[in-house]
C-alpha positions, 0 to 999 in steps of 0.5 A: 470396418473402415467406418469403425476405424474412422470413428475410432480416429475421430473419437481419439481426435475429439478426446485429444482436443478435449484434453488440450482444452482442459489443459488450456483451462488449467493453465489459464486458472494457474496464470490467474492464480499467480497473477492474484498472488502477485497483486496480493504481494504488491499490496502487502509490500505497500502496506509494509512501506506505509507502516514503516513510514508511520513507525519512522514518523510517529516512533519519535517523540512529538515535540509539540502539542497536536491541538494548539489553542488559538492566540488571544490578543493579549497573548499576541501582544506578549509574543511580539513584545518578547520577540522584540527583546534582545534575547528571544532564544529562550522564548523561541525554544520554550514555545518551539517556534 
């Protein structure tokens, strides 16, 4: 009878150890899930920040052309001639210099 009782106690201890291991595994999985959610939220926040900056930057009117043509020698001479004049403000405003 003592052997049977010892076996039952051993069985109970083994079952308890198995339950604790399962609980530990579940806790680890849950922690990994929360960590993954945390990283996803951080990524979403970063994307929202970039989009917000993009909207602020490009939501306004673009004041100059994106593709400027190169200046010829004739154009270069014209620009410097006008800049040497007494009132180049109109020129500067028109050509956004």
